[in-house]
N, C-alpha and C positions, 0 to 999 in steps of 0.2 A: 271170642270178644272185640272185638275195632282196638285195635290202637285209636289210640287223644286222635281226632285228625279236628284240622279249624280249617273251613272257607276260606277261597280267591278264589271268585272264579275268575273264568279267560270267558272269554265273547267267543273266541275259535273253535267254531266245532263246528257239525252239520246240524239242524236244528229237529232232522228225521230221528226220533227215537228209537230204539234195534231192540231185540227182543235176547234176555238174558242165553238163551242158543245158540247166539249168532257170537261173540264174545267164548276165542279159543286159543287164544294166545296171550303171551304180556311180552317186553320185551321194555329191556333194559336205561338204557340213555343215563350219558353226564350229562352235566348241562356247557361244561367248554366252552364257559369263561370265570373269567379273573374272580368278577365281584355276586356275589347272592343276589341282592333288591335288582341291583341292575338284571338277572337271567327272568328273577322271577314277571319283573317287571315288561322283562320281554315276548315270556310264554301268554300276559296279559292285554297288551297291546295289541287289537284290530290290523294294526300294519303293516306288522310282522307275518301274519297266514304259518304263524308254528305255535303249537300248548302240547298242553297230555294231559291223566287225567290224574294223577299225583305227582308233587315235589318234596324232596325228600330235603333238609336244610344237614351246617355243618355241624347241627348240635341235636342231633335226628330229630326236627321237630315236622311233619307232614301234614302240605299243606293239600288240598280237596281244590284244583283247578276246571273237571268239566264231571260230570255226572258221568259212572262206568256207563249208564242205559246211549250214551251217546260218544258221536265217531267224536275224538280229539285230531286233535296233527299235527302226527309225533315222527313215523315214521317214513314216511315219504313215497318216494317209486322203490318197490320193498315187494317178496319174494319167501318165499319159500318154500319149498314143495310145488302142488301145486298150487299154491296162495299164490295169488297175486297184489298185492298196493296192505296190505297188513292193520290201517289202516282203518281199515271195515272189522274188523274182523279180531280186535285186539287189546289190550286199554298201557297205556304208556306210563313208565316210571321214569322221570326226569331224577337224577341224584348230585346235587349240587357237587361238580368238581372243574378243574382247569381243565380241566384236556390236554391232547395233544402238543396244541397249541402255545398253552404258556407253562402253568408249571405245571403239570402232570403230579398231584400227590396220590399216598394210598386216601382211602375209602374210611375215614370216620368208625367209630365201632358204635358208635351211639347212631350210627347212618345206616350200619347195618343189622346193626340188633333191628333198628324203628325197618328196616324192608325185610329184617325175620317175621317178623308179626304177619304187615301189610300184605306178606307173600299167604302164609298160611287162609288168612281171609279172603283172599281172591280168589284161593285154589279151592276152598270152600264152598262160594258160593257156588260157581259157575268151570267146579268139575274139570280145570283145568291140569293137563297132563304134563310133569313134571318136564320133558320134549320142545314143548313147547311154553317155554320159560324163557325167552333169549336174545342176547344182546342182540342194539340195532347196528353194531358190523358185522353178523351172521347172516343181517336181512339183504342189507345194503352191500357187500363188501367191498363193492368200484367204490362208493366215494364215503363212508362211514368206516372210524375206532376202536367207537364206547359200543359199551363202558371201557374199555381196551384192557391190556395183563394185568391189571393193578386189583381189580375185579375180585373179589372170594367167589367166582361160581365150584372149585372145590368144597370151600367150607357148607356151599349152599345145597353142595350137592348126600351130605352128610345128613342131610336133617329132610331128602328125600323135594329138595324146589328146584333142582339142576339135574342135567346128567350130565358125569363123572364118568373118565374110563377106570376098571380094577383094580393096574397091574400102578409098582410103587414105582415111585418117581428117580427112585434116584436104578430101579433094577435096571429099566429101560433108559437108561443117561445111555447109555454105551453104543448105542445105535444111532444115537445123534450122529448127524454131518454124511454116516455111510451113506451114496449116492445108492437110485432106486435105476434101476433096466428100463427101458419105453417099460417093456410091459406094466410092470410091476405101477411107473408112474400113473400111468392108461386105470391101472386098478384104483389107486387110492383116490382117482377121476373122481369115478364111477364107485364108489364108497361112498364121499364127497354128496358124489348129490342123493343116496340112497340116505342116509343122514336128513339134506334137509338145507346143504346150500347146489344155488340155485348153478346148473351151466351153461348157459345162450352158447352159441355158434364162435359168438370173437372168444371164448373162452378158451379157444387153442393156440389163442395168442398169448405166445409170451408171458405179456404183463398183463395182463387179466388173472393169470391161472396163478401170475406172485398174488395177486392182491387177496386169490379167495384160497394159500392160503395163508397170507398173512391170520388173516377172521377164523380160521379154523384154528389156528399155532397162540391169537390169543385168546382164546376157549380155551383152548385142551394141551395146547404148551406154551404157556407164560413166562417163562423162564426164560426162551429161544426163539426169538419174533424175527426171522428170517425172510423168510417170502420161498424156501427153498424147499421139496420137495423132504424126507431122505426113510430111511428102514423106521427110526423112530415111531415120526408119524403115521406111518403108510398101515404099523400094529397099533395104535393107537386110535383111527379105524378102525378097519375090525374092531376089534373091542368093542366101540362100540357102539357098533351095527348090532352082533349077539348082544350086546347088555337089555 
């Protein structure tokens, strides 16, 4: 059964309808705005050129802004594995949160409960693999931080709505901050590529690598986001590839 959803349509989408088979990903965002009503207005403002399929309010209420079978404008320049510009193949969900530029707060329990219900239904309808439920920072690490390190990816993984590693975080914490050798860091980069993170030629630059490492940490090592590779990150990356 669908969770209760209210229509609040945005004009910001491509009018050419797509097939159900085209939808392979779900991308999770936070609004990054202090005011919830202004965030909704922006996503529905034709001058803003931005939208999403769903919006989850602080109280857990869900709005549908764009019908699933139309391409909403939420992912922007993005990539995951061989997929580029993920608007074409994804459903975008905005969850209201002030974000890193303001007061990055915890997501409310009602928001996450509503999100779980919505994800379960979308996964069922579109046969989406849990490894294709991603954050905006996963697909655009050089531009985005959302939904961020306070988003409960581990909690979602327990009900098969996200990918997570199999380690006890307390157990692997002893490997934290232990530096990688040159060869080990190259192995870590290769693992990130296998997981799905896009590594362009510029990713060899220290500044670019740091952004990709931070995106990985916001997703899989949320208690420390420092943009530095270490033995803990390497071990997590190996486990993710195997699982």
